[in-house]
C-alpha positions in Angstrom: 132.8 72.6 213.9 131.7 73.9 211.0 133.5 76.4 208.9 131.5 78.3 206.7 132.8 78.6 202.8 134.9 81.6 201.7 132.9 84.7 200.1 132.0 84.6 196.4 133.3 87.1 194.3 130.9 89.8 193.1 129.8 89.6 189.3 131.7 93.1 188.9 134.4 91.3 190.5 134.9 88.7 188.4 134.0 90.6 185.3 137.8 92.8 186.4 139.6 89.5 187.1 138.5 88.2 183.6 139.7 91.5 182.1 142.9 91.5 184.0 143.5 87.9 182.7 142.9 89.0 178.9 145.1 91.8 179.1 148.0 89.3 180.5 147.2 87.0 178.0 146.4 88.7 174.6 149.9 90.2 174.2 151.1 86.3 173.4 148.0 85.8 171.0 150.0 87.5 168.6 147.4 89.9 167.2 144.6 89.2 169.2 143.0 91.6 171.3 142.2 91.2 175.0 138.1 91.6 174.4 138.4 88.9 171.5 140.1 86.3 174.3 138.1 83.7 176.3 138.5 85.7 179.2 137.1 89.0 177.4 134.3 87.8 176.0 133.3 85.9 179.1 133.7 89.2 181.2 131.8 91.3 178.6 129.0 88.2 178.6 129.0 88.4 182.4 128.4 92.0 182.4 125.3 92.2 179.6 123.9 89.2 182.0 123.9 90.7 185.2 123.2 93.9 183.8 120.1 92.2 183.1 119.1 91.1 185.7 119.6 94.4 187.5 117.0 95.8 185.1 114.6 92.7 185.1 115.2 93.5 189.2 114.1 97.1 189.1 111.1 96.2 187.4 112.1 96.7 183.7 109.6 96.1 181.1 109.4 93.0 178.7 111.7 91.0 181.1 111.4 88.1 178.9 113.2 90.1 176.2 115.9 91.7 178.2 117.0 87.9 179.2 116.6 86.5 175.7 118.9 89.4 174.2 121.6 88.8 177.3 121.6 85.0 176.3 122.1 85.5 172.6 125.3 87.2 173.1 125.6 88.8 170.1 126.2 92.3 170.8 129.5 93.4 169.4 132.5 93.0 171.4 133.6 96.1 172.9 137.5 97.0 173.5 138.4 97.5 177.5 141.8 97.7 178.9 144.9 100.6 178.5 144.7 102.2 174.7 147.1 101.8 172.6 148.7 104.6 170.8 146.6 105.3 167.9 148.2 108.7 167.0 149.1 108.9 163.6 151.7 111.6 162.1 150.2 113.6 159.6 151.7 113.5 155.9 152.8 116.6 154.6 151.3 117.2 151.3 153.8 116.7 148.3 154.7 120.0 146.5 
């Protein structure tokens, strides 16, 4: 009796798993942000490609241009994950 293969991950699930992996490994990489890791960049690339495919499937104009932009992967990396505390104490002016 043949068994069916396990279900595949959706693009959103893959992106989430990759981002979680990036957040786990980044603290060990001395100053490398999660989005700069291979996993983080792969997550953003998948997200951009999935978005382009959704737009093309919905009948967006110039589908070749959308595909070209997604494949070029030139968009800046977007931060994700838990924000670090960026509150800076205001210096009191010297008198």
